[in-house]
C-alpha positions in Angstrom: -19.7 -3.2 -27.6 -17.2 -3.1 -24.8 -18.8 -2.8 -20.9 -18.0 1.4 -20.2 -16.8 1.8 -16.4 -18.9 4.6 -16.1 -22.0 2.1 -15.7 -23.6 4.3 -18.9 -25.8 1.7 -21.1 -24.1 0.2 -23.9 -27.4 -0.7 -25.9 -27.2 0.7 -29.7 -30.7 1.3 -29.5 -29.4 3.7 -27.3 -28.2 5.9 -30.1 -31.3 5.3 -31.8 -32.9 9.0 -32.7 -36.1 8.9 -30.6 -35.6 6.0 -28.7 -36.2 5.8 -25.5 -33.6 6.1 -22.5 -32.1 3.3 -21.4 -32.6 3.0 -17.4 -29.8 2.8 -15.5 -27.9 -1.4 -14.0 -29.3 -2.6 -11.6 -26.8 -2.0 -8.1 -24.7 -6.1 -9.1 -24.0 -4.8 -13.1 -22.7 -1.0 -11.6 -18.8 -1.0 -12.8 -15.9 1.0 -11.0 -16.5 4.9 -12.2 -13.9 7.1 -13.0 -14.6 9.4 -10.1 -11.0 10.1 -8.2 -8.6 13.1 -9.7 -4.4 13.5 -10.6 -5.2 14.8 -7.1 -7.2 12.9 -5.4 -5.0 9.3 -6.9 -1.8 11.4 -5.7 -3.0 12.0 -1.6 -4.3 8.8 -1.4 -0.4 7.5 -2.2 0.7 9.6 -0.6 -1.6 8.9 2.8 -0.6 5.2 2.2 2.8 5.6 2.5 3.8 8.3 4.6 2.4 6.1 7.9 4.2 5.2 11.2 7.1 3.4 9.9 9.0 7.1 10.1 8.5 7.4 13.2 10.0 4.5 14.0 12.5 2.5 11.5 15.2 5.8 10.9 16.6 4.7 14.2 16.5 1.7 13.1 18.8 2.3 10.3 21.1 4.7 12.2 22.1 1.3 13.3 23.2 -0.3 10.6 25.2 2.7 8.6 28.6 3.1 9.7 28.2 7.8 8.7 26.1 10.3 8.2 26.2 10.2 4.7 25.5 6.5 4.5 22.4 7.2 6.3 21.4 10.1 4.8 22.7 7.8 1.1 20.8 4.8 1.8 17.5 6.7 2.3 18.3 8.8 -0.9 18.2 5.4 -3.2 15.4 4.0 -1.5 13.6 7.0 -2.8 14.6 5.3 -6.5 14.3 2.4 -6.1 10.8 2.7 -5.5 10.9 5.6 -8.3 12.1 2.8 -10.6 9.5 0.5 -9.3 6.3 3.1 -10.3 8.2 3.9 -13.2 7.8 -0.1 -14.4 4.4 -0.1 -12.6 3.5 2.9 -15.1 3.5 1.3 -17.4 1.5 -1.8 -16.8 -1.1 0.1 -15.0 -1.0 2.5 -18.4 -1.2 -0.4 -20.8 -4.1 -2.0 -18.7 -6.0 0.1 -16.3 -8.0 -1.5 -14.2 -9.4 -1.4 -10.9 -8.0 -4.7 -9.7 -4.2 -3.5 -10.0 -1.4 -6.3 -10.0 -4.4 -9.3 -10.2 -5.2 -7.8 -13.4 -1.3 -7.8 -14.8 -0.8 -10.5 -13.3 -3.8 -12.2 -15.2 -2.7 -11.4 -18.5 1.2 -12.5 -18.0 0.6 -15.7 -17.0 -2.7 -16.4 -16.3 -6.0 -17.0 -14.2 -4.6 -19.7 -12.3 -1.2 -17.4 -11.1 -3.7 -14.0 -10.9 -6.1 -16.0 -8.5 -2.9 -17.4 -6.6 -2.1 -13.7 -6.2 -5.8 -12.9 -5.5 -6.3 -15.3 -2.6 -1.9 -14.0 -1.1 -3.9 -10.4 -1.2 -6.9 -11.2 0.0 -5.8 -13.2 2.9 -1.5 -11.9 3.2 -0.6 -9.6 1.5 -3.4 -6.8 2.4 -5.0 -7.9 5.1 -1.6 -8.6 7.3 -0.9 -4.9 6.1 -4.3 -3.9 7.8 -4.0 -5.7 10.7 -0.5 -4.8 11.2 -0.8 -0.8 11.2 -4.3 -0.9 12.4 -1.7 -2.9 16.1 0.9 0.3 15.3 -3.0 2.4 15.8 -3.9 0.5 19.0 -0.5 1.0 20.2 0.0 4.6 20.7 -4.2 4.9 22.0 -3.4 2.4 24.9 -0.8 4.8 26.0 -3.1 7.6 25.9 -6.3 5.2 27.2 -5.3 1.8 28.1 -7.5 -1.2 27.7 -5.2 -3.9 30.0 -3.2 -6.3 28.3 -5.2 -6.4 24.9 -5.8 -2.9 24.5 -4.0 -3.0 22.3 -6.0 -5.8 20.1 -9.3 -4.2 21.3 -8.1 0.0 19.6 -7.0 -2.5 16.5 -10.4 -4.4 15.9 -12.2 -0.9 16.6 -10.4 1.2 13.4 -10.3 -1.5 10.9 -14.3 -1.5 12.2 -14.5 1.5 11.6 -12.5 2.7 8.6 -14.3 -0.1 6.9 -17.8 0.9 7.4 -17.0 4.4 6.0 -15.1 2.6 2.8 -18.4 0.5 2.3 -20.5 3.9 2.6 -19.0 5.1 -0.6 -15.8 6.1 -2.4 -16.6 10.0 -2.0 -17.1 9.9 1.7 -13.4 7.9 1.2 -11.6 10.2 -0.8 -12.7 13.0 1.8 -11.4 11.8 4.3 -8.7 10.4 3.5 -7.3 13.8 1.6 -9.0 15.7 5.5 -5.7 13.0 7.3 -2.6 13.5 4.1 -2.8 16.8 4.9 -2.8 16.9 8.5 -0.8 14.2 8.4 1.9 15.9 5.6 2.1 19.4 7.9 2.4 17.7 11.2 5.9 16.2 9.5 6.9 19.4 7.9 6.5 20.9 11.7 9.3 18.2 12.7 10.9 19.3 9.8 10.6 22.3 10.2 11.9 22.0 14.1 14.5 19.7 12.8 16.2 21.6 10.8 15.4 25.5 12.4 16.1 23.9 15.8 18.5 24.1 18.4 19.8 21.2 20.5 20.7 23.0 23.7 18.8 20.6 25.9 21.4 18.0 24.8 20.5 14.4 23.0 19.0 11.4 25.3 21.6 8.8 26.2 23.0 7.0 24.3 24.9 4.0 23.5 26.7 4.5 20.0 27.0 1.2 18.1 30.0 -0.2 17.0 30.9 0.0 13.3 31.3 -2.9 12.5 28.2 -4.0 13.1 26.6 -2.0 11.0 24.8 -3.7 8.0 23.6 -1.8 5.0 21.3 -4.6 3.8 19.7 -4.2 6.6 18.8 0.1 6.4 17.6 -0.7 3.4 14.6 -4.0 4.2 13.7 -1.4 6.8 14.1 2.4 3.7 12.0 0.4 1.7 9.3 -1.0 4.0 8.9 2.5 5.0 9.3 3.4 1.5 6.0 0.7 1.0 2.5 1.0 -0.2 3.5 3.2 -3.5 2.4 0.2 -5.4 -1.1 0.5 -4.0 -2.1 3.2 -7.1 -1.7 0.7 -9.0 -5.8 -0.5 -7.7 -6.9 2.9 -8.7 -7.0 2.6 -12.4 -10.1 1.6 -12.5 -11.9 4.6 -11.0 -8.4 7.1 -11.9 -10.4 9.5 -14.6 -8.2 9.0 -17.5 -6.4 6.8 -16.2 -4.1 5.8 -19.2 -2.5 9.1 -19.4 -2.7 10.2 -15.5 -1.9 7.1 -13.6 2.3 7.8 -14.6 1.6 11.2 -13.3 0.4 9.6 -10.2 2.4 7.4 -10.0 5.9 9.9 -10.8 5.1 13.2 -8.5 3.7 10.9 -6.0 7.1 9.2 -5.3 8.9 11.9 -5.8 7.4 13.5 -3.0 8.3 11.0 -0.6 11.5 11.1 -1.4 11.1 15.0 -1.0 9.4 14.4 2.2 11.6 11.0 3.9 14.9 12.6 2.7 14.1 16.4 4.3 12.7 14.5 7.5 15.5 12.0 7.5 18.2 15.2 7.6 15.9 17.2 10.6 16.1 14.1 12.6 19.6 14.1 12.3 21.1 17.4 12.6 19.5 17.3 16.0 20.0 14.1 17.3 23.3 13.7 15.0 24.1 9.4 14.5 24.6 7.8 17.8 21.1 10.0 18.8 19.7 8.1 16.5 21.2 4.9 17.2 20.5 5.3 20.8 16.5 6.2 20.6 13.6 4.4 20.7 10.7 7.2 19.2 13.3 9.0 17.4 10.7 11.8 16.3 9.6 12.2 20.5 13.6 12.5 21.5 13.7 15.3 19.2 10.4 17.2 19.1 11.4 16.9 23.2 14.5 19.2 22.7 13.9 21.6 20.4 10.3 22.4 21.4 10.0 20.6 25.2 6.6 18.4 25.8 4.8 20.5 23.7 6.7 18.0 20.8 6.3 15.3 22.6 2.4 16.3 22.2 2.7 17.0 18.3 4.5 13.8 17.5 2.2 11.7 19.7 -0.9 13.5 17.7 1.2 13.1 14.2 1.8 9.1 15.1 -2.3 8.4 15.1 -2.9 10.9 12.1 -0.5 8.8 10.0 -1.8 5.5 10.8 -5.4 6.6 10.2 -4.4 7.8 7.3 -2.9 4.6 6.0 -5.5 2.0 7.7 -8.1 4.1 5.5 -6.5 4.2 2.1 -5.2 0.7 2.8 -8.5 -0.5 3.5 -9.5 1.7 0.5 -7.3 -0.2 -2.1 -6.9 -3.4 -0.7 -11.1 -4.5 -1.6 -9.9 -3.9 -5.1 -8.7 -6.9 -5.3 -12.1 -9.1 -3.8 -13.2 -7.5 -6.8 -11.2 -8.5 -9.5 -11.1 -12.1 -8.2 -14.4 -11.9 -8.0 -15.0 -12.0 -12.0 -12.7 -15.3 -11.9 -14.5 -17.6 -9.6 -18.2 -17.9 -9.5 -18.3 -19.0 -5.8 -17.4 -15.2 -5.4 -19.6 -13.2 -7.0 -21.1 -12.0 -4.2 -18.2 -10.4 -3.5 -17.6 -9.1 -7.0 -20.4 -6.8 -6.3 -20.1 -3.2 -7.2 -22.1 -1.0 -4.9 -23.4 1.5 -7.7 -24.7 4.0 -4.9 -21.6 4.0 -3.0 -19.3 3.1 -5.5 -17.8 1.0 -3.8 -16.7 -2.5 -3.7 -18.7 -3.3 -0.7 -18.8 -6.9 -0.2 -14.9 -7.2 -0.7 -15.4 -4.7 2.1 -16.7 -6.4 4.0 -14.9 -10.1 3.1 -11.0 -8.1 3.6 -12.4 -6.5 7.7 -13.4 -10.1 8.3 -10.1 -11.7 7.4 -8.4 -8.6 9.2 -10.2 -9.0 12.7 -9.6 -12.9 12.1 -5.4 -11.2 12.2 -5.8 -8.6 14.9 -7.5 -11.9 16.8 -4.0 -14.3 15.7 -2.0 -11.3 16.7 -2.9 -9.9 19.6 -1.4 -13.5 21.3 2.0 -12.4 20.0 4.9 -10.3 21.8 4.8 -7.8 19.0 1.4 -7.5 17.1 3.1 -5.1 14.2 5.8 -6.8 14.4 4.2 -10.4 13.6 1.9 -8.8 10.6 5.0 -7.5 9.1 6.9 -11.1 9.2 3.7 -12.5 8.1 3.5 -10.2 4.5 6.5 -10.3 3.9 7.9 -13.1 1.9 4.7 -13.4 0.0 4.6 -9.7 -0.7 8.5 -9.2 -2.2 7.8 -12.7 -4.2 4.6 -11.4 -6.2 6.3 -8.2 -6.2 9.0 -9.6 -8.4 6.4 -11.5 -10.6 4.8 -8.1 -11.6 7.7 -6.7 -12.4 8.7 -9.9 -15.0 5.0 -9.0 -16.0 6.5 -6.3 -18.2 8.9 -8.1 -20.1 6.4 -11.0 -20.9 3.7 -8.6 -21.7 5.8 -6.5 -24.1 7.3 -10.1 -25.5 4.2 -10.8 -26.1 2.0 -7.9 -28.0 5.2 -6.1 -29.3 2.8 -4.7 -31.6 1.1 -3.1 -29.1 0.7 0.7 -28.6 1.9 1.8 -25.0 -0.3 4.9 -23.6 3.6 5.7 -21.2 6.5 3.3 -21.4 9.2 2.6 -18.4 12.3 4.6 -19.6 15.7 3.4 -20.1 14.0 -0.1 -20.8 15.4 -2.6 -19.8 17.3 -1.9 -17.5 15.0 0.0 -15.3 13.2 -2.9 -14.4 16.2 -5.5 -14.4 16.9 -2.9 -10.9 13.6 -3.7 -10.1 13.6 -6.8 -10.1 17.0 -7.7 -8.7 15.9 -5.6 -6.0 12.7 -7.6 -5.6 15.0 -10.6 -5.4 16.6 -9.3 -2.2 14.2 -8.1 -0.7 12.2 -11.5 -1.1 15.5 -13.8 0.2 15.8 -11.1 3.0 12.4 -11.7 4.2 12.6 -15.2 5.2 16.8 -14.9 6.0 15.4 -12.3 8.8 11.6 -12.8 9.7 10.6 -15.4 12.5 7.6 -18.0 12.9 5.7 -15.6 11.4 6.7 -15.4 8.1 6.4 -19.2 7.2 2.7 -19.2 8.6 1.7 -16.8 5.7 4.3 -18.9 3.3 1.8 -21.8 4.4 -2.0 -19.7 4.3 -0.1 -19.2 0.6 0.4 -22.9 -0.1 -3.7 -23.4 1.4 -4.6 -21.6 -1.8 -3.6 -24.0 -4.1 -7.3 -25.8 -4.3 -9.1 -23.1 -5.3 -7.5 -23.3 -8.3 -9.6 -26.0 -9.1 -12.4 -23.6 -9.5 -11.5 -21.8 -12.1 -12.8 -23.4 -15.0 -15.1 -26.1 -13.5 -17.4 -23.0 -11.6 -15.8 -19.8 -13.5 -18.2 -18.2 -15.4 -16.7 -18.1 -19.4 -19.0 -14.6 -19.3 -17.7 -12.9 -16.7 -14.1 -14.1 -16.8 -13.8 -13.0 -20.3 -14.7 -9.4 -19.9 -12.6 -9.1 -17.3 -9.5 -9.8 -18.6 -10.6 -8.5 -22.6 -13.9 -6.4 -22.8 -13.0 -3.9 -19.9 -11.9 -1.0 -22.4 -9.1 1.5 -20.5 
């Protein structure tokens, strides 16, 4: 009989009239529970994506387009590409709901060896690097208010990782409550910026600018930063192990969440453009602060600073929440990591996975503390590895359809095969760009990925076949 996610006993004796009730499983045998509603999952997804990027990247995007229409067009195009990816993920996640998310998809499509390599990459590069990067951004803003010297940003980043890892260890319910709260505050702050921009006036003038010659514009570079700003939507796949009725609801989460993001980002950039103009955006280092200073004075700058801090808190908490799920999934295939795979039945969270994730993120923060820009170093560190595996997830959709043509899918991506082809080509371009245009940290990330190949030697020698089989076949949707 299949193991149930709700942790209830699956013994046949429980169905015998008069039989004694089976005791609840110990914490070491607890499994993910369907504790998240569609609303919860959408909130977490939006909180993951609407981060600090929207306060940093519009000026870079504006510097690489030739007109205001092109500026708005690349944001809409980036949203549509994100929607294409979300639709592809919806098919995979509906057919294979699992707390391991992408790890589980890759295991089904390419086997445990490839999935374990992805697990290594996510644990040491992709997710932990993202956590460290967002923590650095939070630290950068806090040090402007409470400076702590040359390493103040790294100190605040480390403290933030410790704090939010602790909250997530306490339990999923506590982390979910925090996420709902900060996401609503964050979206409200962004909505205020949109309203001020669309209905405010620019009588105070625009900041001093240095116009960018049109011939230096590069649409491809602009799209890189647009997609970076939309990044994080794929994390919703890791919620399917805890999403109520995941096969039916995950498509709603990904589709509605992405449409909300497209609306917010398009309106936010339209607001910035209406006040600053394209040249004003190009010459600004803090677009939202400059815009709010024009329409609302010094108080507007305070609003933006608070919005950025809240955005960083929202993204950091949500990234920590979803990140440890792959530690849990990977540990099912490696007995040597079994302690990481223990699901805390009391807190309903992968507590040991949270601890392991936090330790690695702190190590990356220590490394980034000795670079000129810790945030940029973490972006470079994660980008090539992230886009390479995202490409493989997109291709997994073709592999699984070919391998299981008779399978009844709860959700099918529309316009197949055109939709996943567009997604895969986008990932391929981003992989190329992330290697060509990033720095030394990208090579370090690739080296760390290569360093994980020896773990494949432990798969057959140490993996528990019962546990591995359960993680691959016996856990129902």
